[in-house]
N, C-alpha and C positions, 0 to 999 in steps of 0.2 A: 493740325495738318500743315504740311509745308506750303500748300497753295495759299492758305490763310495768312501765314506768317510772311510769305513773300509779298503778298499784296499790302500788308501792313507796312513792311519795309519800304516798298515802292512809294507809298504815300508819305511816310514819315520823312524820308530824306529830302523831300521837296519843301518841307516846312522850315522857315527861317529859325524857329525856336526848337528845332528837333533836338532831343536828348541823345547824344552819341552812345550813351550806355544802353539805351533801349534798342538802338539800331544794332549795336554789337551783339546784344542778347538775341535779337531776331535772327542773326546769322547762325547762332549756336543751335537754333531749333533744327537745323539741317542734320546735325549729328546727335541731337538729343530731342527726338520728336515729341516726347512728353513734357518738355520744358514749359513751365508756367512763367512766361516773361514778366508778368506783373508781380508775381510772388518773388521772382529773383530781384526785381528792382527794390524790393523791401530791404534787401541786404545793404544796399547803398543808403537807403533811408536810415537804417540802424547805425551806420557809421557816422552819418551826419548828426543823428540824435545824440550819439556819445560825445561828440565835440560840443554840441549845443549845451548839454548838461554840465560840461566842464567849463562853461563860461566863454565860449567862442566869441571872438570879436571880429566882425567882418571888415572893419576899417581901422587903419589904412590897409591897402593890399599887402604891404610888406609884413605887417603883423599877422594878417590872415594866413599868409604863406608859411610863416614860422609855425603857426599852430597846426596847419594841415600836415606839414612835414613831421612835426613831433608826434602826431597821432598815427598817420598812415605809414610812415617809414619807421618811426621809433617804436610806437606801441604795437601797431598791427604787423609790422615787419614786411610791408610791401617793398620789393626791390627787384632789380633786373635779373633775369636768368641768363647768365653768360655761358655756362658750360653746355647747356642744351638749347642754344639760341634758336636753332631752326626746328625745334620740336613744335609741331602744329598746336599743341596745347597752349603754348605761350601766346597764341593769337586768338584763343577762344576765351572770352571773358568769364564764362562760368568756371573754367578751370583756374583762371587767374585769381578769382575770388576765393577759391578753395586753397590753392597752393601758395598764394601771395607772391608768386614769381611770374614774370611775364616780359613782353617786349616793351620798348618805349611807348608804342602807341596804345597798347591795352592798359598799361599802368597809368598813362596820362588820361585815358578815358575815365578810369576810376577816380582820379584826383578831380577832374572837371565835374563829374557827376556829383561828388560829395560837396565840392565848393558851391556849386549852383544851388544845391538844396539848403545851403546856409546863407543864401542871398548874396554871394560873392560873384561879381562878373568874371566868369572863367571860360576859357576856350582852349582848344588845341592849336598849337603852333606847328605848322608843317615844314619844319626845317629840313633841308636836304639830308637824307641819311639818318635823321634822328628827330622824332616827334617829342616836343616838350609842352609844358603847360604855361599859359599866360593868364595873369590875374590883373584885374583893374581896367580902367578906361584910359589910362595915360599911355603916351607913346615915348619910349618903349614901355611895355607892360612889365610887371614883376614876373620873372621867369623861374620855373621850377623844372628840374630834370628828375622825374620819378625813377628812372632806370638806375641812376647813380645815387640812390638813397635819398632823393629829395634835395639834391644840391641846388642852391639858389644861384642863378646865372645873371650876369649883367650883359649889356649889349656887346661889350668887347669879347667876353667869353663865348657868347653865342656866335660871334663872327669867327672866332678861332675854331669852334666846332664845325662850322660850315666848311672852312678851309680844309680841316682835317678829313672830313667825310667825303669831300669831292676831290681831294688831292690838289687843291688850289685851282681847279678848273672852273669853278663857279664862284665869282666874287660875292661877298655878303652884301645884301641890300636890306635896309630897314623894313621894306615892304614884306620881307620874309617873316616878320613878326606879327603880321595881321592874322586875325582869327581864320582858321580853316573851316570852310563850309562842311556840314555833316556829310554830304555826298562825297566830298574829297577824302574825308576821314575814312568812310566806309570803303571806298575804292582802295585806299592804301592798305587797309586791314585785309581786304580780300586778295590783294596782290600778294601779301605775305602768305596767306593761306594757300593760294594756288601754287606758289613756289615750294612751300614746305610739304604740302601733300604730294606734289609730283616727286620731290626728292625722296619722300618716304614710300613711293610707289603706291600711294593710296589714290588711285585714279578716279574712283567714283566720288571721293570727297573733293578732289581737284575739280571735277566736273561741276559740282554744285556751286563751287566758289566762282567759277566763270559764269554760270547761269545767273547768279545774283548780280554780277557786274553788269550784265545786260539789262537789268531792271533799273539801273541808275540813270539819272539825267546826264551824267558825264561818261556814258558808255563810249567805247571806241570801236571802230571797225575791226581792229585786231582781235577784239573779244570773240567775234564770230569765227575767225580763223583758229584761235586757240580752242574754241569749243569744238570745231571740226576735228582738230588733231586728237583731242581727248576721246571724242566719240568714235573716231576711226580706230584708235588703239583698243577701245572697249568692244569693238566688233559691231557697233551700231552704224552700219555703213550708210543706210538711207538718210538717217539724221545727220551724219557727218557730211554727206554730199550737200544737203540743204544748208548746213552751216557755212561750208566753203562758198557756196553760191551766194549766201547772204553777204559774205565778206566782199565778193566781187561786185554785188549790187551797191554796196555802201562806199566803194572806193572809185577813184578816177582811173582812167586807163593807164596813166603813168605812175600809179602808186606802187611802191616796192612790195614784192611778195605776191603780186597778182598771178603771174605765170605759174608759180609753185602751187597756189591755191586752185587754179584752174585744173592743173594736172592731178592734184589730190582729189578734186571732186570727180574727175573722170575715173580715177582709180577706185574711189569708194563705190561709184555706180557699178563698175565692173565686178567688184567683190560680191555684189548682191546676186550675180548670176550663178 
């Protein structure tokens, strides 16, 4: 049931040792109600076991990175999906495990999950515009770009990626290479899903993606407004008005968008008559 998986997700993302793959799978329950999350995690165990049986070496991180890339990109064929980048399937990890095509964030989740199962300190690096994988405890870490076939990046290359993805508006800082908390990873994943479901006119799916964002410790007041907009478009006017009003309650009087939200709440109430 969705309520059970949602509560599990809410609790999981607050743990410092949270598995981002488990969190991503819990999001997939929304479109696959019968999904057995624990059974799905065994697929990642199997990928780690394959590497282990082939003599995987966890140290040093550079060596571990080469072995991960050889297996996941080379043997398994995990790579970025460029032609259908905004297909929501690319942000659903169950589909990514089947097709071996995905977004930078979902592919990075696969790499991190497998690396951790092999005892490698691994984490997601939340670079602007492009998520990558970090390995090791050193600064900077060893960086892997799973979207581009497991390319190994150095700090200079990462800085160039940031410059390219932001049009030079955001200067690179070494702090960008820090591990991203699981709640931040899940929020970025859900932002992708909201965008792509709306683009595909799959409003009920966009709705659950926003509902899940409201479970996170890093939820935003704008999530209430986005929820109201989706509910309004779906004809659920009472719930839409409540969501707009929650946005008003969560923001200060000078916050942008308040007047539009107030008018939208009035309009939603009027639609109920």
